[in-house]
ZAFITOR-131014 format. One record per atom (N, C-alpha, C, CB): residue number from 1; y, z, x. Coordinates in Angstrom, 1 decimal. Glycine has a CB too. Example, Ala and Ser with C-alpha at 12.3 -4.5 7.8 and 13.67 -1.06 7.14 Angstrom:
BEGIN
(1, (-5.7, 7.8, 13.2))
(1, (-4.5, 7.8, 12.3))
(1, (-3.3, 7.8, 13.2))
(1, (-4.5, 9.0, 11.3))
(2, (-2.2, 7.1, 12.8))
(2, (-1.1, 7.1, 13.7))
(2, (0.0, 7.9, 12.9))
(2, (-0.6, 5.7, 14.1))
***
This chain:
BEGIN
(1, (-1.2, 0.2, 1.0))
(1, (0.1, 0.1, -0.2))
(1, (0.9, 0.0, 0.7))
(1, (0.4, 1.3, -1.4))
(2, (2.1, -0.6, 0.0))
(2, (3.5, -1.1, 1.1))
(2, (4.3, 0.6, 0.7))
(2, (4.8, -3.1, 0.3))
(3, (5.8, 0.3, 0.9))
(3, (6.4, 1.5, 0.3))
(3, (7.0, 1.4, -0.5))
(3, (7.1, 2.0, 0.8))
(4, (7.9, 2.3, -1.1))
(4, (8.0, 2.0, -2.3))
(4, (9.6, 2.5, -3.0))
(4, (6.7, 2.6, -2.8))
(5, (10.6, 1.7, -3.4))
(5, (11.6, 2.3, -4.0))
(5, (11.9, 2.6, -5.1))
(5, (12.3, 1.9, -3.8))
(6, (12.7, 4.1, -5.1))
(6, (12.6, 5.0, -5.8))
(6, (14.8, 4.7, -7.1))
(6, (12.2, 6.6, -4.4))
(7, (14.3, 4.0, -7.7))
(7, (15.8, 3.7, -8.4))
(7, (16.8, 4.9, -8.9))
(7, (15.5, 2.9, -9.6))
(8, (18.2, 4.3, -8.5))
(8, (19.1, 5.5, -8.5))
(8, (18.9, 6.6, -9.8))
(8, (20.7, 5.0, -8.5))
(9, (18.8, 5.4, -11.0))
(9, (18.8, 6.4, -12.2))
(9, (17.9, 7.5, -12.3))
(9, (18.6, 5.8, -13.4))
(10, (16.6, 7.2, -12.0))
(10, (16.0, 8.8, -11.4))
(10, (16.6, 9.8, -10.7))
(10, (14.8, 8.7, -10.4))
(11, (17.2, 9.5, -9.9))
(11, (17.4, 10.5, -9.2))
(11, (18.9, 11.2, -10.0))
(11, (17.5, 10.0, -7.6))
(12, (19.6, 10.4, -10.5))
(12, (20.3, 10.8, -11.1))
(12, (20.0, 12.0, -12.6))
(12, (20.8, 9.8, -11.1))
(13, (18.8, 11.2, -13.0))
(13, (18.4, 11.9, -14.4))
(13, (17.9, 13.5, -13.9))
(13, (17.0, 11.0, -15.3))
(14, (17.3, 13.2, -12.4))
(14, (16.9, 14.6, -12.0))
(14, (17.9, 15.5, -11.3))
(14, (15.7, 14.6, -11.1))
(15, (18.8, 15.0, -11.3))
(15, (19.9, 15.9, -10.6))
(15, (20.8, 16.5, -11.7))
(15, (20.8, 15.1, -9.5))
(16, (20.5, 15.9, -12.9))
(16, (22.0, 16.3, -14.0))
(16, (21.1, 16.4, -15.5))
(16, (23.7, 14.6, -14.2))
(17, (20.8, 18.0, -15.2))
(17, (20.7, 18.5, -16.2))
(17, (21.7, 18.3, -17.3))
(17, (20.5, 19.7, -15.9))
(18, (20.8, 17.8, -18.7))
(18, (21.7, 17.2, -19.9))
(18, (22.5, 19.0, -20.3))
(18, (20.4, 16.4, -21.6))
(19, (23.4, 19.0, -21.0))
(19, (24.0, 19.8, -21.7))
(19, (24.3, 19.9, -22.9))
(19, (24.6, 19.9, -21.3))
(20, (23.2, 20.1, -24.1))
(20, (23.1, 20.5, -25.2))
(20, (24.7, 20.2, -26.2))
(20, (22.7, 22.1, -24.9))
(21, (25.5, 20.5, -25.3))
(21, (27.1, 20.1, -26.4))
(21, (27.4, 19.2, -26.6))
(21, (28.5, 20.4, -26.0))
(22, (27.2, 17.8, -25.5))
(22, (27.1, 16.9, -25.4))
(22, (26.8, 15.9, -25.8))
(22, (26.8, 16.9, -25.0))
(23, (25.6, 16.3, -26.7))
(23, (24.9, 15.5, -27.8))
(23, (25.3, 15.7, -29.1))
(23, (23.5, 15.6, -27.7))
(24, (25.5, 14.4, -29.8))
(24, (25.7, 14.8, -31.5))
(24, (24.2, 15.4, -31.7))
(24, (26.0, 13.2, -32.7))
(25, (23.2, 14.4, -31.8))
(25, (22.0, 14.9, -32.3))
(25, (20.9, 15.5, -31.6))
(25, (21.5, 14.1, -33.0))
(26, (20.2, 16.9, -31.9))
(26, (19.1, 17.4, -31.3))
(26, (18.3, 16.9, -31.0))
(26, (18.6, 18.1, -31.7))
(27, (17.6, 15.9, -31.6))
(27, (16.9, 15.1, -31.3))
(27, (17.0, 14.2, -29.9))
(27, (16.9, 14.6, -32.3))
(28, (18.6, 13.9, -29.7))
(28, (18.9, 12.9, -28.0))
(28, (18.9, 14.0, -27.1))
(28, (20.6, 11.8, -27.6))
(29, (19.1, 15.3, -27.7))
(29, (19.3, 16.1, -26.3))
(29, (17.7, 16.5, -25.9))
(29, (20.4, 17.5, -26.4))
(30, (16.9, 16.9, -26.8))
(30, (15.3, 17.1, -26.4))
(30, (14.9, 15.9, -25.6))
(30, (14.2, 17.1, -27.8))
(31, (15.2, 14.4, -26.0))
(31, (14.8, 13.6, -25.3))
(31, (15.4, 13.4, -23.7))
(31, (15.0, 12.5, -26.2))
(32, (16.9, 13.6, -23.6))
(32, (17.5, 14.1, -22.1))
(32, (16.5, 14.9, -21.3))
(32, (18.8, 15.0, -22.2))
(33, (16.8, 15.9, -22.0))
(33, (16.2, 17.2, -21.1))
(33, (14.6, 17.2, -21.1))
(33, (16.7, 18.6, -21.8))
(34, (13.8, 16.1, -21.6))
(34, (12.1, 15.4, -21.4))
(34, (12.2, 14.7, -20.2))
(34, (11.4, 14.3, -22.7))
(35, (13.6, 13.7, -20.2))
(35, (13.6, 12.8, -18.9))
(35, (13.7, 13.6, -18.0))
(35, (14.6, 11.8, -18.6))
(36, (14.9, 14.2, -17.9))
(36, (15.1, 15.2, -16.8))
(36, (14.1, 15.9, -16.0))
(36, (15.9, 16.0, -17.3))
(37, (13.0, 16.3, -17.5))
(37, (12.0, 17.5, -16.8))
(37, (10.7, 16.7, -15.7))
(37, (11.0, 18.5, -18.4))
(38, (10.9, 15.4, -16.3))
(38, (9.7, 14.4, -16.0))
(38, (10.6, 13.7, -15.0))
(38, (9.1, 13.4, -17.4))
(39, (11.6, 13.9, -14.3))
(39, (11.8, 13.2, -13.5))
(39, (12.3, 14.3, -12.3))
(39, (12.6, 12.2, -13.9))
(40, (12.6, 15.5, -12.9))
(40, (12.4, 16.8, -11.1))
(40, (10.8, 16.6, -11.0))
(40, (12.9, 19.3, -11.4))
(41, (9.9, 17.0, -12.1))
(41, (8.4, 16.7, -11.5))
(41, (8.2, 15.7, -10.9))
(41, (7.3, 16.6, -12.3))
(42, (9.0, 14.6, -11.0))
(42, (8.6, 13.7, -10.1))
(42, (8.8, 13.7, -9.0))
(42, (8.8, 12.9, -10.4))
(43, (9.9, 14.2, -8.7))
(43, (10.4, 14.5, -7.0))
(43, (9.6, 15.8, -6.4))
(43, (12.2, 14.9, -7.0))
(44, (9.4, 16.6, -7.3))
(44, (8.4, 17.5, -6.7))
(44, (7.0, 17.0, -6.4))
(44, (8.2, 18.4, -7.6))
(45, (6.7, 16.7, -7.3))
(45, (5.3, 16.2, -7.1))
(45, (4.4, 14.8, -6.5))
(45, (5.0, 16.4, -8.1))
(46, (5.2, 13.8, -6.8))
(46, (4.7, 12.4, -6.5))
(46, (6.0, 12.0, -5.0))
(46, (4.9, 11.2, -8.3))
(47, (7.2, 12.0, -5.4))
(47, (7.9, 11.7, -4.0))
(47, (7.4, 12.0, -2.7))
(47, (9.0, 12.3, -4.0))
(48, (6.7, 13.5, -2.5))
(48, (7.3, 13.3, -1.1))
(48, (5.5, 12.4, -0.9))
(48, (7.9, 15.2, 0.1))
(49, (5.0, 12.8, -1.5))
(49, (3.5, 11.4, -1.3))
(49, (4.1, 10.4, -1.0))
(49, (2.5, 10.9, -2.6))
(50, (5.3, 9.0, -1.3))
(50, (5.7, 8.3, -1.2))
(50, (6.3, 7.8, 0.5))
(50, (6.2, 8.4, -2.3))
(51, (6.1, 6.5, 0.7))
(51, (7.1, 5.9, 1.9))
(51, (8.0, 4.9, 1.4))
(51, (6.2, 5.2, 3.1))
(52, (9.3, 5.6, 1.0))
(52, (10.4, 5.3, 0.6))
(52, (11.2, 4.5, 1.2))
(52, (10.8, 6.1, 0.5))
(53, (12.1, 3.1, 0.6))
(53, (13.0, 2.6, 1.0))
(53, (14.0, 2.6, 0.2))
(53, (12.7, 1.7, 1.5))
(54, (15.3, 2.5, 1.0))
(54, (16.5, 3.0, 0.2))
(54, (17.5, 1.6, 0.7))
(54, (17.2, 4.9, 0.8))
(55, (18.1, 0.9, 0.1))
(55, (19.2, 0.2, 1.0))
(55, (20.2, 1.0, 1.1))
(55, (19.6, -1.1, 0.5))
(56, (21.1, 0.9, 1.8))
(56, (22.7, 1.6, 2.2))
(56, (23.2, 1.8, 0.8))
(56, (24.0, 0.3, 3.2))
(57, (23.1, 0.4, 0.5))
(57, (24.0, 0.7, -0.9))
(57, (23.6, 1.5, -1.9))
(57, (24.2, -0.4, -1.6))
(58, (22.0, 2.1, -2.0))
(58, (21.9, 2.5, -2.9))
(58, (22.1, 4.2, -2.8))
(58, (20.7, 1.9, -3.4))
(59, (22.5, 4.3, -1.5))
(59, (22.3, 5.9, -0.8))
(59, (24.4, 6.3, -1.6))
(59, (22.1, 5.8, 2.1))
(60, (25.4, 5.2, -1.5))
(60, (26.2, 5.2, -1.6))
(60, (26.7, 5.4, -3.1))
(60, (26.5, 4.5, -1.0))
(61, (25.4, 4.6, -3.9))
(61, (25.6, 4.4, -5.3))
(61, (25.1, 5.8, -6.0))
(61, (24.7, 3.2, -5.9))
(62, (23.9, 6.3, -5.4))
(62, (23.5, 7.7, -6.0))
(62, (24.8, 8.8, -5.7))
(62, (22.0, 8.2, -5.2))
(63, (25.2, 8.7, -4.4))
(63, (27.1, 9.3, -4.8))
(63, (27.9, 9.1, -5.5))
(63, (28.0, 9.2, -4.0))
(64, (27.9, 7.8, -5.7))
(64, (29.3, 7.6, -7.1))
(64, (28.0, 8.0, -8.4))
(64, (30.3, 5.4, -7.4))
(65, (27.1, 7.4, -8.5))
(65, (26.7, 8.1, -9.7))
(65, (26.7, 9.5, -10.3))
(65, (25.7, 7.9, -9.7))
(66, (26.2, 10.4, -9.1))
(66, (26.0, 11.8, -9.4))
(66, (27.5, 12.0, -9.4))
(66, (25.0, 12.7, -8.3))
(67, (28.5, 11.9, -9.0))
(67, (29.6, 12.5, -9.0))
(67, (30.9, 11.9, -9.6))
(67, (29.8, 12.7, -7.8))
(68, (31.0, 10.8, -10.7))
(68, (31.8, 10.0, -10.7))
(68, (31.5, 9.2, -12.4))
(68, (31.6, 9.3, -9.3))
(69, (30.0, 9.7, -12.5))
(69, (29.6, 8.6, -13.6))
(69, (28.8, 9.7, -14.7))
(69, (28.4, 7.1, -12.9))
(70, (29.5, 9.2, -15.8))
(70, (29.1, 10.5, -16.7))
(70, (29.4, 11.7, -16.8))
(70, (28.2, 10.6, -16.7))
(71, (27.7, 12.6, -17.0))
(71, (28.0, 13.7, -16.6))
(71, (28.0, 13.9, -15.2))
(71, (27.5, 14.4, -17.1))
(72, (29.4, 14.6, -14.4))
(72, (29.2, 14.3, -13.4))
(72, (28.5, 15.7, -12.8))
(72, (30.4, 13.6, -12.8))
(73, (28.0, 16.1, -11.2))
(73, (27.9, 16.8, -10.7))
(73, (29.1, 17.0, -9.7))
(73, (26.8, 16.8, -10.5))
(74, (29.5, 18.1, -9.1))
(74, (30.5, 18.7, -8.0))
(74, (30.2, 17.6, -7.0))
(74, (30.2, 20.6, -7.4))
(75, (31.2, 17.4, -6.5))
(75, (31.5, 16.2, -5.4))
(75, (30.5, 16.6, -4.2))
(75, (33.3, 16.3, -4.8))
(76, (31.0, 18.3, -3.8))
(76, (29.9, 18.5, -2.7))
(76, (28.6, 18.9, -2.8))
(76, (30.4, 19.2, -1.9))
(77, (27.9, 18.7, -3.6))
(77, (26.8, 18.7, -4.2))
(77, (26.0, 17.4, -4.5))
(77, (27.1, 19.4, -5.1))
(78, (27.3, 16.5, -4.5))
(78, (26.5, 14.9, -4.5))
(78, (26.4, 14.9, -3.0))
(78, (27.4, 13.2, -5.2))
(79, (27.4, 15.2, -2.4))
(79, (27.5, 15.0, -0.9))
(79, (26.3, 15.4, -0.3))
(79, (28.6, 16.0, -0.3))
(80, (25.8, 16.5, -0.4))
(80, (24.8, 17.4, -0.1))
(80, (23.8, 16.7, 0.0))
(80, (24.6, 18.3, -1.0))
(81, (22.8, 16.2, -1.4))
(81, (22.0, 14.9, -1.5))
(81, (22.1, 14.4, -1.0))
(81, (21.9, 14.3, -2.2))
(82, (23.2, 13.3, -0.2))
(82, (23.3, 12.4, 0.5))
(82, (23.0, 12.4, 1.9))
(82, (24.4, 12.1, 0.3))
(83, (23.6, 13.6, 2.4))
(83, (23.5, 14.0, 3.5))
(83, (21.7, 14.6, 3.5))
(83, (24.8, 15.2, 3.8))
(84, (21.0, 15.2, 2.7))
(84, (19.5, 15.2, 2.7))
(84, (18.9, 13.9, 3.0))
(84, (18.9, 15.6, 1.3))
(85, (19.3, 12.9, 2.2))
(85, (18.5, 11.9, 2.2))
(85, (18.6, 11.3, 3.6))
(85, (18.8, 11.1, 1.2))
(86, (19.8, 11.1, 3.9))
(86, (20.2, 10.4, 5.5))
(86, (19.9, 11.5, 6.7))
(86, (22.0, 10.0, 5.6))
(87, (19.3, 12.4, 6.3))
(87, (18.8, 13.5, 7.3))
(87, (16.9, 13.5, 7.1))
(87, (19.8, 15.2, 6.8))
(88, (16.7, 12.7, 6.1))
(88, (15.1, 12.8, 6.0))
(88, (15.0, 11.6, 6.3))
(88, (14.3, 13.3, 4.6))
(89, (13.6, 11.7, 7.1))
(89, (13.0, 11.1, 8.0))
(89, (11.9, 10.0, 7.1))
(89, (12.4, 12.3, 9.0))
(90, (11.6, 10.6, 6.2))
(90, (10.5, 10.3, 5.3))
(90, (11.1, 9.1, 4.3))
(90, (10.0, 11.7, 4.4))
(91, (12.4, 9.5, 4.2))
(91, (13.2, 8.0, 3.4))
(91, (13.9, 7.3, 4.7))
(91, (14.7, 8.5, 2.0))
(92, (13.2, 5.5, 4.6))
(92, (13.9, 4.6, 5.5))
(92, (15.2, 4.0, 4.7))
(92, (12.9, 3.2, 6.0))
(93, (16.1, 4.0, 5.7))
(93, (17.6, 3.7, 5.0))
(93, (17.4, 2.2, 5.8))
(93, (19.3, 4.8, 5.6))
(94, (17.9, 0.9, 4.7))
(94, (18.0, -0.2, 5.2))
(94, (19.1, -0.9, 4.9))
(94, (17.1, -0.8, 5.1))
(95, (19.2, -1.3, 6.1))
(95, (21.2, -2.2, 6.2))
(95, (21.2, -3.1, 4.8))
(95, (21.7, -3.7, 8.1))
(96, (22.6, -3.4, 4.4))
(96, (22.5, -4.6, 3.7))
(96, (23.4, -5.6, 4.5))
(96, (23.0, -4.4, 2.1))
(97, (22.9, -6.8, 4.7))
(97, (23.2, -7.8, 5.3))
(97, (24.5, -8.6, 4.4))
(97, (21.8, -8.7, 5.5))
(98, (24.7, -9.7, 4.7))
(98, (25.6, -10.2, 4.1))
(98, (24.7, -11.6, 3.4))
(98, (27.0, -10.5, 5.1))
(99, (23.4, -11.5, 4.1))
(99, (22.5, -12.6, 3.3))
(99, (22.0, -11.6, 1.8))
(99, (20.9, -13.2, 4.6))
(100, (21.9, -10.5, 2.0))
(100, (21.2, -9.5, 0.8))
(100, (22.5, -9.8, -0.4))
(100, (21.1, -7.4, 1.4))
(101, (23.6, -9.6, 0.4))
(101, (25.1, -9.9, -0.6))
(101, (25.1, -11.1, -1.4))
(101, (26.6, -10.1, 0.4))
(102, (25.0, -12.2, -0.7))
(102, (24.6, -13.7, -1.1))
(102, (23.7, -13.8, -2.2))
(102, (23.9, -14.4, 0.1))
(103, (22.0, -13.4, -1.7))
(103, (21.1, -13.0, -2.4))
(103, (21.6, -12.8, -4.2))
(103, (20.7, -11.7, -1.7))
(104, (22.2, -11.6, -3.8))
(104, (22.1, -10.2, -5.1))
(104, (23.0, -10.9, -5.7))
(104, (22.5, -8.3, -4.9))
(105, (24.4, -11.8, -5.5))
(105, (25.1, -12.1, -6.2))
(105, (24.3, -13.7, -7.2))
(105, (26.4, -12.2, -5.3))
(106, (23.7, -14.2, -6.3))
(106, (23.3, -15.1, -7.1))
(106, (22.4, -14.8, -7.9))
(106, (23.1, -16.0, -6.7))
(107, (21.5, -14.0, -7.8))
(107, (20.6, -13.4, -8.7))
(107, (21.0, -13.0, -10.0))
(107, (20.1, -12.4, -8.1))
(108, (22.3, -12.0, -9.6))
(108, (22.8, -11.9, -11.0))
(108, (23.2, -12.6, -11.8))
(108, (23.4, -11.2, -11.2))
(109, (24.0, -14.0, -11.1))
(109, (24.4, -15.0, -11.7))
(109, (23.5, -15.3, -12.8))
(109, (24.7, -16.0, -10.8))
(110, (22.5, -15.4, -12.0))
(110, (21.4, -16.1, -12.8))
(110, (20.4, -15.5, -13.6))
(110, (20.8, -16.8, -12.0))
(111, (20.2, -14.4, -13.8))
(111, (19.8, -13.5, -14.4))
(111, (20.6, -12.1, -15.8))
(111, (19.4, -13.1, -13.3))
(112, (22.0, -12.6, -15.2))
(112, (22.8, -11.6, -15.9))
(112, (22.3, -9.8, -15.8))
(112, (22.8, -12.1, -17.5))
(113, (21.8, -9.5, -14.7))
(113, (21.9, -8.3, -14.0))
(113, (22.4, -8.2, -13.4))
(113, (21.3, -7.8, -13.7))
(114, (23.5, -6.7, -13.4))
(114, (24.0, -6.0, -12.5))
(114, (23.8, -6.2, -11.0))
(114, (23.7, -4.9, -12.7))
(115, (25.1, -7.0, -10.2))
(115, (24.8, -6.8, -8.8))
(115, (24.0, -5.8, -8.1))
(115, (25.9, -6.8, -8.3))
(116, (24.7, -4.6, -8.8))
(116, (24.4, -3.5, -7.9))
(116, (22.7, -3.4, -8.1))
(116, (25.2, -2.0, -8.4))
(117, (22.1, -3.6, -9.1))
(117, (20.7, -3.1, -9.2))
(117, (19.9, -4.3, -7.9))
(117, (20.0, -3.3, -11.1))
(118, (20.6, -5.5, -7.8))
(118, (19.7, -6.6, -6.8))
(118, (20.3, -5.7, -5.2))
(118, (20.5, -8.9, -6.9))
(119, (21.6, -4.9, -4.9))
(119, (21.9, -4.9, -4.0))
(119, (21.2, -3.3, -3.4))
(119, (23.3, -5.3, -3.9))
(120, (20.8, -2.9, -4.7))
(120, (19.7, -2.0, -4.0))
(120, (17.9, -2.1, -3.9))
(120, (20.0, -0.9, -4.5))
(121, (17.8, -3.2, -4.4))
(121, (16.3, -3.5, -4.0))
(121, (16.3, -4.7, -3.0))
(121, (15.4, -4.0, -5.3))
(122, (17.1, -6.1, -3.1))
(122, (16.7, -6.9, -2.2))
(122, (16.4, -6.5, -0.8))
(122, (17.5, -7.8, -2.3))
(123, (17.7, -5.6, -0.2))
(123, (17.6, -5.2, 1.6))
(123, (15.9, -4.6, 1.3))
(123, (19.1, -3.5, 2.5))
(124, (15.4, -4.3, 0.7))
(124, (14.1, -3.3, 1.0))
(124, (12.8, -4.3, 0.6))
(124, (14.1, -1.7, 0.0))
(125, (13.1, -5.5, -0.1))
(125, (12.0, -6.0, -1.1))
(125, (11.0, -6.5, 0.1))
(125, (12.6, -7.3, -2.5))
(126, (11.1, -6.8, 1.0))
(126, (9.7, -7.0, 2.2))
(126, (9.1, -5.8, 2.5))
(126, (10.1, -7.6, 3.6))
(127, (9.8, -4.4, 2.3))
(127, (8.7, -3.4, 2.7))
(127, (8.1, -3.0, 1.4))
(127, (9.1, -2.1, 3.6))
(128, (8.5, -2.9, 0.3))
(128, (7.9, -2.3, -0.7))
(128, (7.1, -3.2, -1.6))
(128, (8.9, -1.6, -1.4))
(129, (6.4, -2.2, -2.8))
(129, (5.5, -3.4, -3.1))
(129, (5.7, -2.7, -4.9))
(129, (3.5, -3.6, -2.2))
(130, (6.3, -1.5, -5.2))
(130, (6.4, -1.1, -6.2))
(130, (8.3, -0.2, -6.4))
(130, (4.9, -0.3, -6.3))
(131, (8.4, -0.3, -7.2))
(131, (9.7, 0.1, -7.7))
(131, (9.5, 1.3, -8.8))
(131, (10.5, -1.1, -8.2))
(132, (9.7, 2.6, -8.3))
(132, (9.9, 3.6, -9.5))
(132, (10.9, 3.3, -10.6))
(132, (10.4, 4.8, -9.0))
(133, (11.3, 3.3, -11.7))
(133, (12.3, 2.9, -12.4))
(133, (12.2, 3.5, -13.9))
(133, (12.4, 1.5, -12.4))
(134, (13.6, 3.5, -14.5))
(134, (13.5, 3.9, -15.8))
(134, (14.3, 2.7, -16.4))
(134, (14.0, 5.3, -16.2))
(135, (14.5, 1.6, -15.7))
(135, (15.5, 0.7, -16.3))
(135, (15.2, -0.4, -16.4))
(135, (16.6, 0.6, -15.8))
(136, (15.2, -0.8, -17.6))
(136, (14.7, -2.1, -18.6))
(136, (14.8, -3.3, -17.1))
(136, (16.1, -2.6, -20.3))
(137, (16.1, -3.5, -16.4))
(137, (16.4, -4.4, -16.2))
(137, (15.4, -4.5, -14.7))
(137, (17.9, -4.6, -16.3))
(138, (14.8, -3.6, -14.2))
(138, (13.8, -3.9, -13.2))
(138, (12.6, -4.7, -13.3))
(138, (13.5, -3.0, -12.8))
(139, (12.4, -4.4, -14.8))
(139, (10.9, -5.4, -15.3))
(139, (11.0, -7.2, -15.2))
(139, (10.6, -5.1, -17.3))
(140, (12.4, -7.4, -15.0))
(140, (13.0, -8.4, -15.0))
(140, (12.6, -9.0, -13.3))
(140, (14.5, -8.0, -15.4))
(141, (13.7, -8.0, -12.4))
(141, (13.7, -7.8, -11.1))
(141, (11.9, -7.6, -10.3))
(141, (14.9, -6.4, -10.9))
(142, (11.3, -7.1, -11.0))
(142, (9.8, -6.8, -10.6))
(142, (8.8, -8.0, -11.1))
(142, (9.2, -5.4, -11.2))
(143, (8.9, -9.0, -11.9))
(143, (8.4, -9.9, -11.8))
(143, (8.9, -11.2, -11.3))
(143, (8.0, -9.8, -12.8))
(144, (10.0, -11.2, -11.0))
(144, (11.0, -12.1, -10.3))
(144, (10.1, -11.9, -8.8))
(144, (12.8, -11.5, -10.4))
(145, (10.2, -10.7, -8.6))
(145, (9.4, -10.7, -6.7))
(145, (8.6, -10.4, -6.7))
(145, (9.7, -9.9, -5.4))
(146, (7.7, -10.3, -8.0))
(146, (6.4, -9.9, -8.2))
(146, (5.8, -7.9, -7.0))
(146, (5.5, -11.8, -7.4))
(147, (6.8, -7.7, -7.5))
(147, (6.4, -5.8, -7.5))
(147, (6.1, -5.2, -8.7))
(147, (7.6, -4.7, -7.1))
(148, (5.3, -4.2, -8.4))
(148, (4.9, -3.5, -9.7))
(148, (6.1, -2.3, -10.2))
(148, (3.4, -2.8, -9.2))
(149, (6.1, -2.2, -11.3))
(149, (7.4, -1.4, -11.7))
(149, (6.7, -0.2, -12.6))
(149, (8.8, -2.5, -12.6))
(150, (6.9, 1.2, -11.8))
(150, (6.1, 2.0, -12.6))
(150, (7.6, 3.2, -13.3))
(150, (4.7, 2.9, -11.3))
(151, (7.4, 3.6, -14.5))
(151, (8.2, 4.4, -15.1))
(151, (7.6, 5.8, -15.1))
(151, (8.4, 3.8, -16.6))
(152, (8.1, 6.6, -14.3))
(152, (7.7, 7.8, -14.6))
(152, (8.1, 9.4, -15.6))
(152, (7.7, 7.9, -13.6))
(153, (9.2, 8.3, -15.9))
(153, (9.9, 9.0, -17.1))
(153, (9.0, 8.7, -18.6))
(153, (11.7, 8.2, -17.3))
(154, (8.6, 7.3, -18.6))
(154, (7.8, 7.1, -20.2))
(154, (9.0, 6.8, -21.3))
(154, (6.9, 8.7, -20.7))
(155, (10.3, 6.6, -20.4))
(155, (11.2, 5.9, -21.7))
(155, (12.2, 5.1, -20.8))
(155, (12.1, 7.2, -22.8))
(156, (12.5, 3.8, -21.3))
(156, (13.0, 3.3, -20.9))
(156, (14.7, 3.2, -21.6))
(156, (12.2, 2.5, -20.8))
(157, (15.5, 2.8, -20.2))
(157, (16.8, 2.5, -20.7))
(157, (17.5, 1.7, -20.2))
(157, (17.5, 3.3, -20.9))
(158, (18.2, 1.0, -20.7))
(158, (19.1, -0.3, -20.4))
(158, (20.7, 0.0, -20.1))
(158, (19.0, -1.4, -21.6))
(159, (21.1, -0.2, -18.5))
(159, (22.5, 0.6, -18.2))
(159, (23.1, -0.7, -18.0))
(159, (22.7, 1.8, -16.8))
***
């Protein structure tokens, strides 16, 4: 087995505990809390056994998503997560090249999927055979690039 990529949304869901006051319906809160718990369980029990590859774009995307998008965590906490990833030798960080950017833009134009998803995936595509994600867009990316898509949360979202 080659390595894997873990999509930013899994990181976000694991690190941001849902606040019941922010949900209009109790059922939506319960679903969000279940996803959070599954994501945390994934990082505690599955993630340590994986050979993870991450593009440098995704590294800063994780910081941005945690500190500035939706329910936010303190920037200092988001920074500490990024620092831990940087220092984790079990997560292989892959640089983004101009060729990656050109391919990401081309694929985004053709598919209508955010260029950001491609900038997370394309730099690591030669090193991974599996992507862990709950983002439906990755079903298309997985099919296009012949990688397995696994959803540890068993719930799909479209971003």
